[in-house]
GUFIKE-718752 format. One record per residue: z, x, y of N, C-alpha, C, CB in turn; residue number from 1; residue in three letters. Coordinates in steps of 0.2 Angstrom, whole numbers, plus 5000, padded with zeros to 4 digits. Glycine has a CB too. Example, Ala and Ser with C-alpha at 12.3 -4.5 7.8 and 13.67 -1.06 7.14 Angstrom:
% residues 2
R / n.z / n.x / n.y / ca.z / ca.x / ca.y / c.z / c.x / c.y / cb.z / cb.x / cb.y / k / r
R / 5039 / 5066 / 4972 / 5039 / 5062 / 4978 / 5039 / 5066 / 4984 / 5045 / 5057 / 4978 / 1 / ALA
R / 5035 / 5064 / 4989 / 5036 / 5068 / 4995 / 5039 / 5064 / 5000 / 5029 / 5070 / 4997 / 2 / SER
% end
This chain:
% residues 118
R / n.z / n.x / n.y / ca.z / ca.x / ca.y / c.z / c.x / c.y / cb.z / cb.x / cb.y / k / r
R / 5385 / 5648 / 5456 / 5385 / 5644 / 5462 / 5386 / 5634 / 5458 / 5376 / 5647 / 5467 / 1 / MET
R / 5385 / 5635 / 5451 / 5387 / 5628 / 5449 / 5393 / 5628 / 5449 / 5384 / 5625 / 5444 / 2 / LYS
R / 5400 / 5632 / 5449 / 5407 / 5631 / 5448 / 5408 / 5628 / 5457 / 5410 / 5639 / 5446 / 3 / LYS
R / 5404 / 5630 / 5459 / 5406 / 5626 / 5465 / 5403 / 5620 / 5468 / 5406 / 5629 / 5469 / 4 / PHE
R / 5402 / 5615 / 5463 / 5397 / 5610 / 5464 / 5404 / 5604 / 5462 / 5390 / 5611 / 5457 / 5 / LEU
R / 5409 / 5606 / 5459 / 5415 / 5600 / 5457 / 5420 / 5602 / 5464 / 5421 / 5602 / 5448 / 6 / PHE
R / 5421 / 5607 / 5467 / 5427 / 5607 / 5474 / 5422 / 5605 / 5479 / 5431 / 5616 / 5477 / 7 / PRO
R / 5415 / 5607 / 5479 / 5411 / 5602 / 5485 / 5412 / 5595 / 5483 / 5402 / 5603 / 5486 / 8 / LEU
R / 5411 / 5592 / 5477 / 5412 / 5584 / 5478 / 5419 / 5583 / 5480 / 5411 / 5580 / 5471 / 9 / THR
R / 5423 / 5587 / 5477 / 5431 / 5584 / 5481 / 5431 / 5584 / 5486 / 5437 / 5587 / 5480 / 10 / VAL
R / 5430 / 5589 / 5489 / 5430 / 5589 / 5495 / 5426 / 5584 / 5500 / 5428 / 5594 / 5496 / 11 / PHE
R / 5419 / 5582 / 5498 / 5417 / 5577 / 5501 / 5420 / 5571 / 5500 / 5412 / 5577 / 5500 / 12 / LEU
R / 5422 / 5571 / 5494 / 5426 / 5564 / 5493 / 5433 / 5562 / 5495 / 5427 / 5561 / 5486 / 13 / CYS
R / 5437 / 5567 / 5501 / 5443 / 5568 / 5506 / 5439 / 5567 / 5510 / 5448 / 5576 / 5509 / 14 / ILE
R / 5434 / 5570 / 5512 / 5429 / 5570 / 5521 / 5428 / 5562 / 5520 / 5420 / 5575 / 5521 / 15 / LEU
R / 5428 / 5557 / 5516 / 5425 / 5552 / 5514 / 5432 / 5547 / 5520 / 5425 / 5551 / 5505 / 16 / VAL
R / 5435 / 5548 / 5514 / 5442 / 5547 / 5514 / 5447 / 5545 / 5520 / 5444 / 5551 / 5511 / 17 / ALA
R / 5445 / 5553 / 5524 / 5447 / 5554 / 5532 / 5443 / 5551 / 5537 / 5448 / 5563 / 5534 / 18 / ILE
R / 5437 / 5550 / 5535 / 5432 / 5547 / 5540 / 5433 / 5539 / 5543 / 5425 / 5546 / 5536 / 19 / VAL
R / 5434 / 5537 / 5532 / 5435 / 5529 / 5535 / 5443 / 5528 / 5536 / 5432 / 5522 / 5528 / 20 / LEU
R / 5447 / 5533 / 5537 / 5453 / 5532 / 5539 / 5455 / 5531 / 5547 / 5457 / 5537 / 5536 / 21 / ALA
R / 5449 / 5538 / 5548 / 5451 / 5538 / 5558 / 5447 / 5533 / 5557 / 5447 / 5545 / 5565 / 22 / ASP
R / 5443 / 5527 / 5557 / 5438 / 5525 / 5558 / 5443 / 5517 / 5559 / 5432 / 5527 / 5553 / 23 / ILE
R / 5447 / 5518 / 5555 / 5453 / 5511 / 5554 / 5450 / 5507 / 5547 / 5452 / 5504 / 5562 / 24 / GLY
R / 5446 / 5510 / 5544 / 5444 / 5505 / 5536 / 5448 / 5503 / 5534 / 5440 / 5507 / 5530 / 25 / SER
R / 5447 / 5495 / 5533 / 5454 / 5494 / 5527 / 5451 / 5489 / 5520 / 5462 / 5487 / 5532 / 26 / LYS
R / 5447 / 5496 / 5517 / 5445 / 5494 / 5511 / 5450 / 5493 / 5506 / 5442 / 5498 / 5509 / 27 / ASN
R / 5446 / 5491 / 5500 / 5449 / 5489 / 5496 / 5453 / 5494 / 5493 / 5446 / 5486 / 5492 / 28 / PHE
R / 5451 / 5502 / 5493 / 5454 / 5508 / 5491 / 5459 / 5509 / 5495 / 5449 / 5513 / 5490 / 29 / ILE
R / 5460 / 5508 / 5498 / 5468 / 5511 / 5506 / 5472 / 5503 / 5502 / 5464 / 5509 / 5520 / 30 / PHE
R / 5469 / 5497 / 5504 / 5475 / 5493 / 5501 / 5477 / 5492 / 5494 / 5475 / 5487 / 5503 / 31 / LYS
R / 5474 / 5498 / 5489 / 5475 / 5499 / 5482 / 5481 / 5503 / 5483 / 5469 / 5502 / 5477 / 32 / PHE
R / 5479 / 5510 / 5486 / 5484 / 5513 / 5486 / 5490 / 5512 / 5491 / 5481 / 5519 / 5486 / 33 / ILE
R / 5492 / 5510 / 5497 / 5496 / 5506 / 5498 / 5500 / 5500 / 5495 / 5492 / 5504 / 5502 / 34 / LYS
R / 5496 / 5496 / 5491 / 5500 / 5495 / 5485 / 5507 / 5496 / 5482 / 5498 / 5497 / 5481 / 35 / SER
R / 5504 / 5504 / 5478 / 5508 / 5508 / 5476 / 5514 / 5511 / 5478 / 5505 / 5512 / 5474 / 36 / ILE
R / 5520 / 5511 / 5477 / 5527 / 5513 / 5479 / 5524 / 5519 / 5481 / 5533 / 5513 / 5473 / 37 / PRO
R / 5525 / 5526 / 5486 / 5521 / 5529 / 5489 / 5516 / 5532 / 5486 / 5525 / 5532 / 5491 / 38 / HIS
R / 5510 / 5528 / 5487 / 5504 / 5529 / 5483 / 5503 / 5535 / 5488 / 5497 / 5523 / 5483 / 39 / GLY
R / 5502 / 5535 / 5496 / 5499 / 5536 / 5500 / 5503 / 5545 / 5497 / 5499 / 5531 / 5506 / 40 / ASP
R / 5507 / 5547 / 5497 / 5507 / 5553 / 5496 / 5505 / 5556 / 5490 / 5513 / 5553 / 5496 / 41 / LYS
R / 5506 / 5551 / 5485 / 5505 / 5555 / 5477 / 5496 / 5557 / 5478 / 5507 / 5547 / 5468 / 42 / PHE
R / 5493 / 5552 / 5480 / 5487 / 5552 / 5484 / 5486 / 5560 / 5486 / 5487 / 5547 / 5490 / 43 / PHE
R / 5489 / 5560 / 5492 / 5487 / 5567 / 5496 / 5489 / 5572 / 5490 / 5492 / 5569 / 5503 / 44 / HIS
R / 5494 / 5572 / 5486 / 5496 / 5577 / 5481 / 5489 / 5579 / 5477 / 5501 / 5574 / 5476 / 45 / LEU
R / 5487 / 5573 / 5475 / 5484 / 5573 / 5468 / 5476 / 5575 / 5471 / 5485 / 5564 / 5463 / 46 / LEU
R / 5474 / 5573 / 5477 / 5466 / 5575 / 5479 / 5466 / 5583 / 5483 / 5463 / 5567 / 5486 / 47 / LEU
R / 5473 / 5583 / 5486 / 5473 / 5593 / 5488 / 5474 / 5596 / 5483 / 5479 / 5596 / 5495 / 48 / TYR
R / 5478 / 5595 / 5479 / 5479 / 5600 / 5473 / 5474 / 5600 / 5468 / 5485 / 5599 / 5469 / 49 / GLY
R / 5471 / 5592 / 5465 / 5464 / 5595 / 5462 / 5459 / 5599 / 5468 / 5459 / 5588 / 5458 / 50 / ILE
R / 5461 / 5600 / 5472 / 5453 / 5602 / 5478 / 5456 / 5610 / 5478 / 5453 / 5597 / 5489 / 51 / LEU
R / 5461 / 5612 / 5478 / 5464 / 5618 / 5475 / 5463 / 5622 / 5471 / 5468 / 5618 / 5474 / 52 / ALA
R / 5465 / 5619 / 5464 / 5463 / 5621 / 5457 / 5457 / 5621 / 5457 / 5465 / 5617 / 5452 / 53 / PHE
R / 5451 / 5617 / 5459 / 5443 / 5618 / 5458 / 5441 / 5624 / 5462 / 5439 / 5612 / 5461 / 54 / SER
R / 5443 / 5625 / 5468 / 5441 / 5629 / 5472 / 5445 / 5637 / 5470 / 5442 / 5625 / 5480 / 55 / LEU
R / 5450 / 5637 / 5468 / 5453 / 5643 / 5464 / 5448 / 5644 / 5457 / 5461 / 5641 / 5461 / 56 / ASN
R / 5447 / 5640 / 5452 / 5442 / 5641 / 5448 / 5434 / 5643 / 5448 / 5441 / 5636 / 5446 / 57 / PHE
R / 5435 / 5640 / 5455 / 5426 / 5642 / 5458 / 5425 / 5648 / 5462 / 5423 / 5637 / 5464 / 58 / ALA
R / 5432 / 5651 / 5464 / 5432 / 5657 / 5467 / 5437 / 5665 / 5462 / 5437 / 5654 / 5475 / 59 / LEU
R / 5435 / 5664 / 5455 / 5437 / 5668 / 5451 / 5445 / 5667 / 5450 / 5435 / 5673 / 5452 / 60 / ASN
R / 5451 / 5664 / 5455 / 5457 / 5664 / 5454 / 5459 / 5671 / 5459 / 5459 / 5665 / 5447 / 61 / PHE
R / 5454 / 5672 / 5465 / 5456 / 5678 / 5466 / 5460 / 5677 / 5473 / 5449 / 5684 / 5467 / 62 / ARG
R / 5466 / 5683 / 5472 / 5469 / 5682 / 5478 / 5470 / 5687 / 5482 / 5475 / 5681 / 5476 / 63 / THR
R / 5475 / 5686 / 5490 / 5474 / 5691 / 5493 / 5484 / 5694 / 5497 / 5468 / 5687 / 5498 / 64 / ILE
R / 5481 / 5699 / 5497 / 5491 / 5701 / 5498 / 5491 / 5697 / 5504 / 5494 / 5711 / 5500 / 65 / TYR
R / 5495 / 5694 / 5504 / 5498 / 5688 / 5510 / 5506 / 5690 / 5511 / 5496 / 5678 / 5507 / 66 / LEU
R / 5511 / 5694 / 5513 / 5517 / 5690 / 5516 / 5524 / 5691 / 5509 / 5513 / 5680 / 5517 / 67 / ILE
R / 5518 / 5699 / 5505 / 5524 / 5702 / 5501 / 5521 / 5697 / 5496 / 5532 / 5702 / 5503 / 68 / ARG
R / 5516 / 5695 / 5495 / 5515 / 5686 / 5492 / 5508 / 5690 / 5489 / 5513 / 5678 / 5499 / 69 / TYR
R / 5505 / 5690 / 5480 / 5498 / 5689 / 5481 / 5496 / 5682 / 5479 / 5495 / 5694 / 5477 / 70 / ASN
R / 5492 / 5677 / 5483 / 5491 / 5671 / 5486 / 5483 / 5669 / 5483 / 5491 / 5671 / 5495 / 71 / ILE
R / 5483 / 5665 / 5478 / 5475 / 5664 / 5478 / 5473 / 5660 / 5484 / 5474 / 5660 / 5471 / 72 / GLN
R / 5465 / 5662 / 5487 / 5464 / 5662 / 5492 / 5461 / 5653 / 5493 / 5461 / 5668 / 5494 / 73 / LEU
R / 5457 / 5650 / 5487 / 5456 / 5643 / 5486 / 5463 / 5641 / 5488 / 5453 / 5641 / 5478 / 74 / GLY
R / 5470 / 5644 / 5487 / 5475 / 5639 / 5491 / 5477 / 5639 / 5498 / 5481 / 5639 / 5487 / 75 / ALA
R / 5474 / 5646 / 5498 / 5475 / 5646 / 5509 / 5471 / 5643 / 5511 / 5473 / 5653 / 5513 / 76 / ILE
R / 5464 / 5641 / 5508 / 5458 / 5638 / 5511 / 5460 / 5634 / 5512 / 5452 / 5639 / 5509 / 77 / ILE
R / 5461 / 5627 / 5505 / 5465 / 5620 / 5506 / 5471 / 5619 / 5511 / 5468 / 5618 / 5500 / 78 / VAL
R / 5476 / 5622 / 5510 / 5480 / 5625 / 5517 / 5477 / 5622 / 5523 / 5480 / 5632 / 5517 / 79 / PHE
R / 5475 / 5627 / 5524 / 5472 / 5628 / 5531 / 5468 / 5623 / 5534 / 5468 / 5633 / 5532 / 80 / PHE
R / 5462 / 5618 / 5527 / 5462 / 5610 / 5530 / 5465 / 5606 / 5529 / 5458 / 5607 / 5530 / 81 / PHE
R / 5471 / 5606 / 5525 / 5474 / 5602 / 5525 / 5479 / 5600 / 5532 / 5476 / 5602 / 5520 / 82 / ALA
R / 5479 / 5606 / 5533 / 5486 / 5607 / 5542 / 5483 / 5605 / 5547 / 5489 / 5617 / 5545 / 83 / PHE
R / 5476 / 5609 / 5546 / 5471 / 5605 / 5554 / 5468 / 5598 / 5552 / 5463 / 5612 / 5557 / 84 / LEU
R / 5471 / 5594 / 5547 / 5468 / 5588 / 5546 / 5471 / 5583 / 5549 / 5467 / 5586 / 5539 / 85 / GLU
R / 5477 / 5585 / 5546 / 5485 / 5583 / 5547 / 5487 / 5584 / 5555 / 5490 / 5589 / 5542 / 86 / GLU
R / 5484 / 5590 / 5559 / 5487 / 5591 / 5564 / 5480 / 5586 / 5569 / 5490 / 5600 / 5566 / 87 / MET
R / 5475 / 5586 / 5567 / 5470 / 5583 / 5570 / 5470 / 5575 / 5571 / 5463 / 5586 / 5567 / 88 / SER
R / 5475 / 5572 / 5566 / 5478 / 5565 / 5568 / 5483 / 5561 / 5573 / 5479 / 5564 / 5563 / 89 / GLN
R / 5485 / 5568 / 5577 / 5488 / 5566 / 5582 / 5483 / 5563 / 5588 / 5493 / 5570 / 5584 / 90 / TYR
R / 5478 / 5566 / 5587 / 5472 / 5563 / 5593 / 5467 / 5557 / 5591 / 5465 / 5570 / 5595 / 91 / PHE
R / 5468 / 5555 / 5583 / 5464 / 5551 / 5583 / 5468 / 5541 / 5584 / 5461 / 5555 / 5575 / 92 / ILE
R / 5466 / 5538 / 5588 / 5469 / 5530 / 5587 / 5470 / 5528 / 5582 / 5465 / 5525 / 5589 / 93 / PRO
R / 5470 / 5527 / 5579 / 5468 / 5524 / 5571 / 5476 / 5527 / 5565 / 5458 / 5528 / 5568 / 94 / TYR
R / 5477 / 5533 / 5569 / 5481 / 5537 / 5563 / 5486 / 5541 / 5566 / 5477 / 5542 / 5558 / 95 / ARG
R / 5490 / 5544 / 5565 / 5496 / 5545 / 5566 / 5500 / 5553 / 5562 / 5498 / 5539 / 5564 / 96 / SER
R / 5502 / 5556 / 5563 / 5504 / 5565 / 5560 / 5509 / 5562 / 5558 / 5506 / 5572 / 5566 / 97 / PHE
R / 5509 / 5563 / 5551 / 5515 / 5562 / 5546 / 5517 / 5569 / 5543 / 5514 / 5557 / 5541 / 98 / ASP
R / 5521 / 5572 / 5544 / 5524 / 5578 / 5542 / 5525 / 5579 / 5534 / 5530 / 5579 / 5546 / 99 / LEU
R / 5526 / 5571 / 5531 / 5528 / 5570 / 5523 / 5520 / 5571 / 5520 / 5532 / 5562 / 5520 / 100 / TYR
R / 5516 / 5568 / 5524 / 5508 / 5569 / 5521 / 5506 / 5576 / 5521 / 5503 / 5564 / 5526 / 101 / ASP
R / 5509 / 5581 / 5526 / 5507 / 5588 / 5525 / 5513 / 5589 / 5520 / 5506 / 5594 / 5532 / 102 / LEU
R / 5518 / 5589 / 5517 / 5520 / 5591 / 5512 / 5517 / 5590 / 5505 / 5526 / 5590 / 5512 / 103 / LEU
R / 5518 / 5583 / 5506 / 5511 / 5581 / 5499 / 5508 / 5586 / 5498 / 5505 / 5577 / 5501 / 104 / ALA
R / 5503 / 5587 / 5504 / 5495 / 5590 / 5504 / 5500 / 5599 / 5499 / 5489 / 5592 / 5517 / 105 / ASP
R / 5505 / 5601 / 5503 / 5505 / 5608 / 5502 / 5509 / 5608 / 5494 / 5509 / 5613 / 5508 / 106 / VAL
R / 5513 / 5604 / 5491 / 5516 / 5602 / 5487 / 5512 / 5602 / 5479 / 5518 / 5596 / 5490 / 107 / VAL
R / 5504 / 5599 / 5482 / 5498 / 5598 / 5479 / 5495 / 5603 / 5477 / 5493 / 5595 / 5483 / 108 / GLY
R / 5493 / 5608 / 5484 / 5491 / 5613 / 5481 / 5494 / 5620 / 5478 / 5487 / 5613 / 5485 / 109 / VAL
R / 5502 / 5620 / 5478 / 5506 / 5625 / 5475 / 5507 / 5623 / 5469 / 5512 / 5625 / 5477 / 110 / ILE
R / 5507 / 5616 / 5465 / 5509 / 5616 / 5458 / 5501 / 5616 / 5455 / 5515 / 5609 / 5456 / 111 / VAL
R / 5497 / 5613 / 5460 / 5490 / 5615 / 5454 / 5486 / 5623 / 5455 / 5484 / 5609 / 5456 / 112 / PHE
R / 5489 / 5627 / 5459 / 5486 / 5634 / 5462 / 5492 / 5637 / 5457 / 5486 / 5636 / 5472 / 113 / SER
R / 5495 / 5634 / 5451 / 5499 / 5638 / 5447 / 5496 / 5637 / 5439 / 5507 / 5635 / 5447 / 114 / MET
R / 5492 / 5633 / 5440 / 5490 / 5632 / 5434 / 5481 / 5637 / 5433 / 5490 / 5622 / 5433 / 115 / ILE
R / 5482 / 5641 / 5428 / 5476 / 5648 / 5430 / 5474 / 5648 / 5421 / 5481 / 5658 / 5436 / 116 / ARG
R / 5468 / 5649 / 5423 / 5465 / 5649 / 5415 / 5461 / 5656 / 5414 / 5460 / 5643 / 5414 / 117 / PHE
R / 5462 / 5660 / 5410 / 5458 / 5666 / 5407 / 5452 / 5666 / 5409 / 5459 / 5667 / 5400 / 118 / LYS
% end
């Protein structure tokens, strides 16, 4: 159970960021990220990548055979969460769907899922 503490913490941080963005918050963290060139995409990649890696680790890098490949279960879960979250932005007044955000999420999940420990 302790293995899930870190992925849960990362997930909760992402949820807080999503809620703040959904209500149109203009806090200092968002301002800082906007001040960095491509900062939004970089932090998408980083956060979703860390979430994928930590969840894969907590799940002992368990894989599922899907479309001719063994894909890590944590990566699949994080990908679907990222996809649903990005799609939901279409319906939220302060947000807008951004295909490049989704692409950054997917790249983060893939890159960080390639890291494994025995």
